[in-house]
N, C-alpha and C positions, 0 to 999 in steps of 0.2 A: 276232277280234272276235265271231264267233258263239259261241265258247266262253264269253266273259264276258257276252255279252248274248244269251241264247237267244231272247228275244222278237223278234229280228231274223231268225230262221231263214227264215221265209217271205218275207222282203223281198229276199233275194239269190239271184241265179243265179250259179253258178261262173264263167260267162263275162262277167259284168258288168265294166265298166271301173272304174278307181279313182274317177273323178268320180261315177259313179252310186252306188257303194258309200258314198262320203262323203256324198252327198246323202241317202241312206237313213239313215245314222247321224245326220246333222243333224236329220232329221225325227223320229227317235227321241228325240234330245236335246231338241228343242222340245216334244215330248209330255211330257217330264219337267218342263220349265219350266211348261207350261200346267197340269199336274196338281199343281204345288207339291210334287213328289217330289224334295226336295233331296238326299236320300241317293243316289238314282239319277243325278241331275244331276252330283253330285260324282264319281260313278263314271265318267260319260261324259267329263268334263273330265280326270280322272286317267288314264283310258285313253289319251287323246290325248297328255297331258303325258309319260307314261312312254315313248312311242314316237317323239316328234318327233326326237330326236337320232339315231334309227336309220333314218329314212326317206330315200329318195333324192329327187331333184328332182321327178320325176313325181308321186309321192304327196304331197310337200309342196305342189305346185301344186293338187292335188285337195283337200287339207286347207284351203288358203287360199280357193280359189274356191268349192268346193262346201260345205264345212262352215262356215268363218268367215263367208262371205257370207250363208248361210241364218240363222245366229245373229244377225248384224248386222241383217239386214232384219226379223227377228222381235223383236229386243230392245226397241225403243221406249224407253219410260221406264225399263225395267229394265237398260239397257245397263251403267251403272256398277256396279250390283249384281252382274251376271253376270261382268263383267270381273274384279272383285275376287275371285271364286271360282275363277278360272283359275290354273293354275300359271304360273311365270315364262316358260317357253318358249311355251306356248300363248297367253298374254297378249301376248307380243311379236309373234308371228305374226298374231294377231287385230288388234292395233293397227296393224301395217304394212298389213294388208289394208284396214282401216278408212280409213286415210289415202289409200290408192290409190283406194278407192271414192269418197271425198269429192272427190279431184282429178278423177276421171272426171266427176262431176256438174258441177264448175266448168267443165271444158272443154266439156261439152255446153251449158251455159248461155251461155258465151262465143260458141259457134258459132251459137246461136239469135239472140242479141242483136247479133252482128256487131261 
């Protein structure tokens, strides 16, 4: 990751866990969105897309919970536009997490209203 995104060099400690690393990468990706840096955003999505099939369950969980959730929470009105720019595997993982996130909200509302 640091080889392809040298701007992240100061963001990582070698001992950081997978979730923290994905959270830092999500923050970098969000900076690209906010700066309308579409070429760098595409590079972020492509980086994830090219590696999804190679990752194990722990890193997949970090990608879902720390990366996809950060993008989901930040996307707002741009969600559809952002999802369209993801590759098929990242899009699938994102959509699965989005549904999980929506269901969590529904369960929380049901427990409040009883």
